[in-house]
N, CA, C and O of each residue as an XYZ file, in Angstrom:
632
protein
N      22.892    -11.639      4.041
C      23.190    -11.134      2.713
C      24.082     -9.901      2.832
O      23.930     -9.091      3.746
N      24.991     -9.780      1.912
C      25.881     -8.621      1.918
C      25.188     -7.443      1.236
O      24.248     -7.641      0.466
N      25.636     -6.233      1.508
C      25.062     -5.068      0.812
C      25.157     -5.182     -0.713
O      24.238     -4.760     -1.415
N      26.246     -5.742     -1.234
C      26.371     -5.906     -2.681
C      25.360     -6.908     -3.224
O      24.801     -6.704     -4.301
N      25.121     -7.989     -2.485
C      24.123     -8.971     -2.911
C      22.725     -8.350     -2.927
O      21.939     -8.591     -3.843
N      22.431     -7.555     -1.911
C      21.127     -6.899     -1.837
C      20.976     -5.898     -2.983
O      19.926     -5.845     -3.623
N      22.006     -5.113     -3.244
C      21.949     -4.113     -4.316
C      21.724     -4.743     -5.683
O      21.185     -4.093     -6.579
N      22.128     -6.001     -5.858
C      21.961     -6.690     -7.139
C      20.559     -7.265     -7.329
O      20.211     -7.681     -8.434
N      19.755     -7.294     -6.273
C      18.404     -7.849     -6.363
C      17.464     -6.881     -7.084
O      17.666     -5.668     -7.042
N      16.438     -7.420     -7.745
C      15.440     -6.555     -8.390
C      14.417     -6.043     -7.369
O      14.381     -6.475     -6.216
N      13.592     -5.111     -7.838
C      12.451     -4.651     -7.053
C      11.237     -5.520     -7.382
O      11.059     -5.956     -8.519
N      10.417     -5.759     -6.376
C       9.165     -6.502     -6.565
C       8.118     -5.554     -7.149
O       7.868     -4.495     -6.574
N       7.497     -5.911     -8.285
C       6.425     -5.059     -8.834
C       5.226     -5.064     -7.886
O       4.797     -6.118     -7.418
N       4.704     -3.897     -7.616
C       3.672     -3.736     -6.591
C       2.682     -2.663     -7.016
O       3.025     -1.747     -7.763
N       1.452     -2.785     -6.534
C       0.428     -1.763     -6.731
C      -0.070     -1.309     -5.367
O      -0.275     -2.121     -4.465
N      -0.261     -0.001     -5.229
C      -0.744      0.573     -3.980
C      -1.998      1.389     -4.191
O      -2.211      1.964     -5.259
N      -2.829      1.435     -3.158
C      -4.095      2.154     -3.213
C      -4.137      3.213     -2.128
O      -4.000      2.918     -0.941
N      -4.325      4.433     -2.552
C      -4.627      5.527     -1.637
C      -6.140      5.700     -1.716
O      -6.654      6.292     -2.665
N      -6.842      5.187     -0.727
C      -8.302      5.217     -0.701
C      -8.752      6.324      0.230
O      -8.392      6.342      1.408
N      -9.540      7.247     -0.300
C     -10.023      8.353      0.531
C     -11.542      8.335      0.599
O     -12.228      7.828     -0.288
N     -12.036      8.910      1.687
C     -13.479      9.061      1.853
C     -13.870     10.492      1.451
O     -12.988     11.288      1.129
N     -15.151     10.840      1.461
C     -15.562     12.189      1.053
C     -14.974     13.311      1.914
O     -14.926     14.458      1.471
N     -14.536     13.006      3.109
C     -13.915     14.006      3.975
C     -12.418     14.175      3.684
O     -11.759     15.006      4.308
N     -11.884     13.403      2.753
C     -10.475     13.497      2.403
C      -9.553     12.736      3.331
O      -8.339     12.943      3.304
N     -10.107     11.861      4.149
C      -9.287     11.021      5.023
C      -8.853      9.773      4.283
O      -9.528      9.331      3.353
N      -7.728      9.200      4.691
C      -7.092      8.084      4.008
C      -7.308      6.796      4.797
O      -7.143      6.770      6.017
N      -7.680      5.726      4.091
C      -7.850      4.409      4.714
C      -6.471      3.823      4.983
O      -5.633      3.749      4.085
N      -6.241      3.406      6.236
C      -5.009      2.710      6.602
C      -5.340      1.555      7.532
O      -6.294      1.606      8.308
N      -4.524      0.513      7.431
C      -4.654     -0.641      8.305
C      -3.389     -0.830      9.106
O      -2.286     -0.556      8.633
N      -3.564     -1.307     10.335
C      -2.409     -1.621     11.184
C      -1.988     -3.060     10.891
O      -2.791     -3.986     11.010
N      -0.741     -3.235     10.511
C      -0.239     -4.552     10.118
C      -0.309     -5.551     11.272
O       0.041     -5.227     12.407
N      -0.758     -6.754     10.974
C      -0.793     -7.817     11.974
C       0.607     -8.209     12.432
O       0.820     -8.516     13.605
N       1.557     -8.198     11.505
C       2.904     -8.654     11.822
C       3.798     -7.573     12.429
O       4.944     -7.845     12.786
N       3.286     -6.360     12.545
C       4.084     -5.279     13.126
C       3.135     -4.245     13.723
O       2.842     -3.225     13.099
N       2.665     -4.514     14.918
C       1.711     -3.619     15.566
C       2.311     -2.232     15.695
O       3.489     -2.076     16.016
N       1.487     -1.232     15.441
C       1.947      0.150     15.453
C       2.396      0.636     14.097
O       2.655      1.827     13.923
N       2.497     -0.272     13.119
C       2.875      0.100     11.753
C       1.624      0.074     10.878
O       0.998     -0.970     10.698
N       1.281      1.217     10.348
C       0.087      1.363      9.528
C       0.491      1.508      8.071
O       1.574      2.005      7.764
N      -0.385      1.071      7.175
C      -0.111      1.257      5.757
C      -1.408      1.279      4.962
O      -2.456      0.834      5.429
N      -1.307      1.806      3.755
C      -2.409      1.763      2.802
C      -2.409      0.392      2.126
O      -1.386     -0.292      2.131
N      -3.531     -0.019      1.549
C      -3.571     -1.308      0.857
C      -2.540     -1.350     -0.277
O      -2.395     -0.393     -1.037
N      -1.845     -2.453     -0.373
C      -0.839     -2.614     -1.415
C      -0.461     -4.077     -1.516
O      -0.685     -4.857     -0.591
N       0.116     -4.440     -2.657
C       0.575     -5.811     -2.805
C       1.159     -6.064     -4.171
O       1.136     -5.197     -5.045
N       1.680     -7.253     -4.346
C       2.377     -7.625     -5.564
C       1.468     -7.690     -6.775
O       0.274     -7.972     -6.676
N       2.074     -7.418     -7.921
C       1.395     -7.533     -9.207
C       1.671     -8.938     -9.739
O       2.826     -9.329     -9.906
N       0.613     -9.688    -10.001
C       0.753    -11.046    -10.513
C       1.199    -11.034    -11.973
O       1.001    -10.046    -12.680
N       1.797    -12.128    -12.417
C       2.216    -12.259    -13.814
C       1.020    -12.034    -14.736
O      -0.036    -12.638    -14.546
N       1.186    -11.166    -15.735
C       0.131    -10.876    -16.694
C      -0.906     -9.878    -16.210
O      -1.825     -9.543    -16.957
N      -0.786     -9.402    -15.003
C      -1.759     -8.470    -14.425
C      -1.288     -7.037    -14.660
O      -0.103     -6.740    -14.513
N      -2.208     -6.156    -15.023
C      -1.851     -4.742    -15.166
C      -1.948     -4.085    -13.789
O      -2.729     -4.532    -12.950
N      -1.165     -3.028    -13.544
C      -1.112     -2.432    -12.211
C      -2.464     -2.014    -11.632
O      -2.713     -2.246    -10.449
N      -3.339     -1.407    -12.428
C      -4.630     -0.977    -11.864
C      -5.477     -2.172    -11.436
O      -6.146     -2.118    -10.404
N      -5.455     -3.245    -12.219
C      -6.195     -4.456    -11.819
C      -5.622     -5.027    -10.525
O      -6.371     -5.490     -9.664
N      -4.291     -4.995    -10.384
C      -3.658     -5.476     -9.155
C      -4.072     -4.610     -7.966
O      -4.334     -5.123     -6.878
N      -4.129     -3.293     -8.181
C      -4.533     -2.381     -7.101
C      -5.958     -2.690     -6.648
O      -6.228     -2.750     -5.448
N      -6.861     -2.885     -7.588
C      -8.251     -3.179     -7.229
C      -8.385     -4.552     -6.576
O      -9.197     -4.731     -5.668
N      -7.594     -5.517     -7.032
C      -7.602     -6.843     -6.388
C      -7.114     -6.738     -4.953
O      -7.729     -7.290     -4.041
N      -6.000     -6.025     -4.752
C      -5.464     -5.858     -3.395
C      -6.463     -5.127     -2.502
O      -6.636     -5.485     -1.337
N      -7.116     -4.111     -3.044
C      -8.130     -3.388     -2.268
C      -9.223     -4.345     -1.808
O      -9.612     -4.330     -0.640
N      -9.715     -5.170     -2.714
C     -10.778     -6.123     -2.365
C     -10.284     -7.157     -1.348
O     -10.988     -7.472     -0.388
N      -9.060     -7.688     -1.565
C      -8.539     -8.711     -0.662
C      -8.263     -8.158      0.740
O      -8.546     -8.825      1.735
N      -7.721     -6.962      0.822
C      -7.287     -6.437      2.118
C      -8.373     -5.688      2.874
O      -8.316     -5.587      4.099
N      -9.378     -5.151      2.144
C     -10.406     -4.348      2.813
C     -11.815     -4.896      2.644
O     -12.720     -4.518      3.389
N     -12.012     -5.778      1.679
C     -13.359     -6.253      1.373
C     -14.146     -5.290      0.499
O     -15.277     -5.597      0.122
N     -13.584     -4.137      0.166
C     -14.276     -3.148     -0.672
C     -14.128     -3.572     -2.134
O     -13.015     -3.760     -2.625
N     -15.242     -3.717     -2.810
C     -15.234     -4.192     -4.195
C     -14.927     -3.044     -5.155
O     -15.216     -1.887     -4.850
N     -14.344     -3.358     -6.312
C     -13.990     -2.309     -7.276
C     -15.163     -1.426     -7.699
O     -14.984     -0.236     -7.956
N     -16.351     -2.000     -7.770
C     -17.523     -1.233     -8.190
C     -17.908     -0.152     -7.184
O     -18.684      0.746     -7.512
N     -17.380     -0.225     -5.973
C     -17.726      0.733     -4.924
C     -16.784      1.930     -4.877
O     -16.972      2.829     -4.058
N     -15.765      1.954     -5.750
C     -14.805      3.049     -5.719
C     -14.773      3.780     -7.050
O     -15.168      3.249     -8.088
N     -14.296      5.005     -6.988
C     -14.119      5.842     -8.179
C     -12.643      6.192     -8.294
O     -12.034      6.668     -7.337
N     -12.075      5.956     -9.463
C     -10.667      6.317     -9.686
C     -10.563      7.825     -9.859
O     -11.223      8.416    -10.713
N      -9.711      8.439     -9.022
C      -9.492      9.874     -9.089
C      -8.193     10.232     -9.792
O      -8.118     11.245    -10.487
N      -7.168      9.403     -9.614
C      -5.857      9.759    -10.140
C      -4.942      8.541    -10.067
O      -5.277      7.531     -9.449
N      -3.801      8.655    -10.700
C      -2.744      7.653    -10.569
C      -1.415      8.337    -10.829
O      -1.360      9.400    -11.448
N      -0.358      7.725    -10.357
C       0.981      8.259    -10.596
C       1.494      7.666    -11.900
O       1.285      6.486    -12.178
N       2.166      8.491    -12.698
C       2.632      8.065    -14.015
C       3.720      6.999    -13.939
O       3.732      6.064    -14.740
N       4.616      7.135    -12.996
C       5.753      6.222    -12.884
C       5.717      5.511    -11.535
O       5.283      6.095    -10.542
N       6.167      4.264    -11.488
C       6.239      3.577    -10.190
C       7.326      4.194     -9.318
O       8.317      4.732     -9.813
N       7.114      4.100     -8.011
C       8.059      4.627     -7.030
C       8.747      3.459     -6.321
O       8.075      2.631     -5.706
N      10.078      3.385     -6.399
C      10.780      2.292     -5.713
C      11.158      2.666     -4.287
O      11.401      3.832     -3.977
N      11.203      1.657     -3.431
C      11.792      1.845     -2.101
C      12.580      0.601     -1.738
O      12.246     -0.507     -2.158
N      13.626      0.797     -0.956
C      14.464     -0.302     -0.485
C      14.055     -0.692      0.925
O      13.778      0.162      1.767
N      14.023     -1.985      1.167
C      13.826     -2.492      2.521
C      15.096     -2.252      3.333
O      16.184     -2.191      2.762
N      14.980     -2.116      4.641
C      16.189     -2.151      5.465
C      16.903     -3.490      5.239
O      16.250     -4.522      5.084
N      18.221     -3.474      5.220
C      18.999     -4.672      4.885
C      18.643     -5.875      5.756
O      18.662     -7.005      5.267
N      18.321     -5.665      7.029
C      18.008     -6.803      7.887
C      16.687     -7.475      7.525
O      16.462     -8.626      7.898
N      15.809     -6.772      6.804
C      14.525     -7.358      6.406
C      14.591     -8.113      5.085
O      13.749     -8.974      4.832
N      15.565     -7.815      4.244
C      15.615     -8.406      2.902
C      15.579     -9.937      2.945
O      14.786    -10.528      2.212
N      16.393    -10.607      3.761
C      16.347    -12.079      3.756
C      15.024    -12.657      4.261
O      14.695    -13.802      3.951
N      14.261    -11.877      5.036
C      13.020    -12.379      5.637
C      11.781    -12.095      4.796
O      10.744    -12.724      5.003
N      11.869    -11.170      3.862
C      10.717    -10.795      3.037
C      10.826    -11.449      1.664
O      11.896    -11.431      1.056
N       9.745    -12.020      1.173
C       9.668    -12.577     -0.178
C      10.823    -13.539     -0.466
O      11.363    -13.549     -1.573
N      11.200    -14.341      0.523
C      12.266    -15.342      0.407
C      13.594    -14.728     -0.050
O      14.402    -15.407     -0.683
N      13.821    -13.461      0.264
C      15.084    -12.816     -0.063
C      15.303    -12.576     -1.544
O      16.441    -12.404     -1.980
N      14.222    -12.562     -2.333
C      14.356    -12.406     -3.789
C      14.339    -10.955     -4.261
O      14.682    -10.677     -5.410
N      13.940    -10.015     -3.377
C      13.787     -8.619     -3.797
C      14.441     -7.690     -2.792
O      14.479     -7.979     -1.596
N      14.951     -6.584     -3.279
C      15.576     -5.570     -2.423
C      14.549     -4.600     -1.839
O      14.836     -3.886     -0.879
N      13.369     -4.583     -2.418
C      12.290     -3.681     -2.026
C      11.181     -3.804     -3.047
O      11.033     -4.842     -3.694
N      10.404     -2.750     -3.192
C       9.289     -2.777     -4.134
C       9.321     -1.551     -5.035
O       9.826     -0.491     -4.665
N       8.771     -1.728     -6.219
C       8.524     -0.634     -7.150
C       7.007     -0.519     -7.255
O       6.350     -1.383     -7.836
N       6.455      0.553     -6.689
C       5.017      0.646     -6.478
C       4.322      1.579     -7.475
O       4.729      2.723     -7.678
N       3.263      1.049     -8.084
C       2.361      1.837     -8.929
C       1.216      2.287     -8.018
O       0.547      1.447     -7.416
N       0.981      3.595     -7.906
C      -0.016      4.107     -6.961
C      -1.247      4.657     -7.668
O      -1.161      5.322     -8.700
N      -2.414      4.348     -7.063
C      -3.707      4.786     -7.569
C      -4.483      5.451     -6.437
O      -4.418      5.027     -5.283
N      -5.215      6.498     -6.792
C      -6.065      7.193     -5.822
C      -7.517      6.896     -6.175
O      -7.994      7.240     -7.256
N      -8.206      6.253     -5.244
C      -9.618      5.942     -5.391
C     -10.406      6.612     -4.268
O      -9.896      6.815     -3.166
N     -11.653      6.949     -4.572
C     -12.548      7.497     -3.542
C     -13.629      6.463     -3.247
O     -14.176      5.815     -4.139
N     -13.907      6.343     -1.959
C     -14.934      5.416     -1.485
C     -15.972      6.212     -0.727
O     -15.650      6.928      0.221
N     -17.221      6.085     -1.149
C     -18.307      6.839     -0.523
C     -19.338      5.892      0.093
O     -20.497      6.265      0.278
N     -18.915      4.676      0.407
C     -19.838      3.689      0.962
C     -19.756      3.615      2.474
O     -19.038      4.391      3.106
N     -20.485      2.691      3.044
C     -20.509      2.558      4.505
C     -19.240      1.893      5.043
O     -18.684      0.991      4.418
N     -18.800      2.349      6.196
C     -17.651      1.732      6.845
C     -17.916      0.258      7.160
O     -16.985     -0.545      7.207
N     -19.172     -0.091      7.373
C     -19.528     -1.473      7.703
C     -19.189     -2.446      6.568
O     -19.132     -3.655      6.795
N     -18.965     -1.940      5.358
C     -18.605     -2.812      4.231
C     -17.158     -3.282      4.304
O     -16.778     -4.221      3.604
N     -16.349     -2.643      5.140
C     -14.958     -3.061      5.281
C     -14.920     -4.409      5.988
O     -15.513     -4.591      7.051
N     -14.205     -5.352      5.368
C     -14.093     -6.700      5.907
C     -12.625     -7.118      5.847
O     -12.129     -7.519      4.794
N     -11.939     -7.023      6.976
C     -10.519     -7.361      7.018
C     -10.269     -8.851      6.807
O      -9.135     -9.261      6.560
N     -11.307     -9.650      6.902
C     -11.191    -11.093      6.694
C     -11.688    -11.524      5.315
O     -11.973    -12.704      5.108
N     -11.795    -10.596      4.374
C     -12.302    -10.924      3.039
C     -11.413    -11.924      2.321
O     -11.890    -12.691      1.484
N     -10.150    -11.922      2.635
C      -9.190    -12.833      2.005
C      -8.296    -13.348      3.123
O      -8.798    -13.873      4.117
N      -7.021    -13.212      2.985
C      -6.066    -13.565      4.044
C      -5.832    -12.295      4.872
O      -5.314    -11.306      4.353
N      -6.203    -12.317      6.128
C      -6.144    -11.118      6.971
C      -4.706    -10.614      7.129
O      -3.805    -11.363      7.505
N      -4.516     -9.323      6.831
C      -3.205     -8.689      6.950
C      -3.168     -7.591      8.005
O      -2.095     -7.186      8.449
N      -4.342     -7.111      8.403
C      -4.416     -5.991      9.330
C      -5.158     -6.375     10.610
O      -6.122     -7.139     10.577
N      -4.694     -5.834     11.735
C      -5.372     -6.076     13.004
C      -6.581     -5.165     13.165
O      -7.573     -5.544     13.789
N      -6.495     -3.968     12.603
C      -7.597     -3.000     12.658
C      -7.347     -1.960     11.583
O      -6.295     -1.952     10.944
N      -8.329     -1.075     11.387
C      -8.204     -0.051     10.363
C      -8.872      1.223     10.848
O      -9.635      1.214     11.814
N      -8.572      2.329     10.157
C      -9.236      3.601     10.444
C      -9.000      4.562      9.283
O      -8.214      4.289      8.376
N      -9.689      5.674      9.337
C      -9.456      6.781      8.410
C      -8.521      7.765      9.107
O      -8.747      8.111     10.267
N      -7.475      8.220      8.418
C      -6.515      9.183      8.980
C      -6.295     10.337      8.016
O      -6.480     10.200      6.807
N      -5.904     11.456      8.562
C      -5.464     12.567      7.722
C      -4.118     12.203      7.100
O      -3.410     11.335      7.611
N      -3.770     12.858      6.010
C      -2.481     12.602      5.372
C      -1.301     12.751      6.323
O      -0.457     11.857      6.380
N      -1.209     13.863      7.082
C      -0.095     13.996      8.020
C      -0.058     12.888      9.077
O       1.023     12.443      9.463
N      -1.220     12.440      9.546
C      -1.247     11.351     10.521
C      -0.778     10.029      9.901
O      -0.148      9.212     10.573
N      -1.090      9.827      8.617
C      -0.595      8.626      7.928
C       0.930      8.637      7.938
O       1.558      7.630      8.265
N       1.524      9.771      7.581
C       2.989      9.858      7.548
C       3.608      9.593      8.909
O       4.687      9.008      8.998
N       2.944     10.012      9.954
C       3.469      9.817     11.309
C       3.301      8.378     11.793
O       3.909      7.993     12.791
N       2.487      7.577     11.104
C       2.123      6.249     11.597
C       2.724      5.084     10.824
O       2.523      3.928     11.197
N       3.452      5.366      9.762
C       3.990      4.274      8.956
C       5.441      4.004      9.319
O       6.078      4.784     10.027
N       5.948      2.890      8.824
C       7.345      2.549      9.086
C       8.248      3.558      8.386
O       7.938      4.000      7.280
N       9.355      3.925      9.017
C      10.216      4.969      8.453
C      10.702      4.699      7.029
O      10.841      5.644      6.254
N      10.966      3.443      6.657
C      11.518      3.196      5.327
C      10.502      3.408      4.207
O      10.882      3.426      3.036
N       9.213      3.570      4.540
C       8.199      3.882      3.528
C       7.770      5.356      3.572
O       6.961      5.785      2.749
N       8.289      6.112      4.499
C       7.810      7.483      4.706
C       7.996      8.369      3.475
O       7.089      9.127      3.134
N       9.141      8.297      2.799
C       9.367      9.143      1.621
C       8.386      8.809      0.500
O       7.859      9.708     -0.156
N       8.141      7.516      0.280
C       7.175      7.102     -0.747
C       5.792      7.642     -0.402
O       5.109      8.199     -1.262
N       5.376      7.479      0.852
C       4.059      7.943      1.250
C       3.947      9.461      1.139
O       2.889      9.972      0.772
N       5.002     10.178      1.444
C       4.984     11.638      1.293
C       4.791     12.002     -0.175
O       4.026     12.915     -0.489
N       5.476     11.299     -1.079
C       5.295     11.547     -2.514
C       3.862     11.256     -2.947
O       3.248     12.059     -3.649
N       3.331     10.111     -2.529
C       1.987      9.701     -2.926
C       0.940     10.673     -2.374
O       0.099     11.174     -3.120
N       0.995     10.932     -1.086
C      -0.007     11.816     -0.472
C       0.103     13.236     -1.014
O      -0.911     13.910     -1.191
N       1.319     13.694     -1.279
C       1.513     15.013     -1.860
C       0.960     15.086     -3.268
O       0.284     16.053     -3.618
N       1.234     14.082     -4.079
C       0.752     14.045     -5.471
C      -0.763     14.041     -5.524
O      -1.357     14.656     -6.411
N      -1.393     13.353     -4.582
C      -2.846     13.256     -4.572
C      -3.510     14.363     -3.743
O      -4.713     14.310     -3.488
N      -2.718     15.375     -3.320
C      -3.265     16.544     -2.633
C      -3.754     16.287     -1.225
O      -4.709     16.922     -0.777
N      -3.117     15.365     -0.517
C      -3.592     14.988      0.817
C      -2.688     15.452      1.940
O      -2.894     15.082      3.096
N      -1.689     16.258      1.616
C      -0.807     16.824      2.658
C      -1.022     18.316      2.758
O      -0.380     18.980      3.572
């Protein structure tokens, strides 16, 4: 795809979850398809779905943590867009999107770590852990770093 073709593509609507524990650490999973790349739970918003419902669905699918086990602390007013590197655009989402426009929510989880089930739906992560905000920024793919800095900063985790 040419840069002009990529620039003409829309952003994929997405919801993201910044899940923290009582110690203020952030839940992150290491991607199965890119070892060494960590991220917070996130995923596409289905047709007719509101962003918060999508965030809670993604949280349940990716971590096994049910919505009733979390408390909403905050959310960002506007979605944050990011562009994929040009070489990834044809390989992601059948080349239909240039990146994602993410609605972010901050939830707190005060339950047992044993409730985390990476196989609750379709497994996306090889492993998971709790990290400090600065460690999250150091562990994610570079093209998402600015978005994560905005999210973690807004939610007081940096």
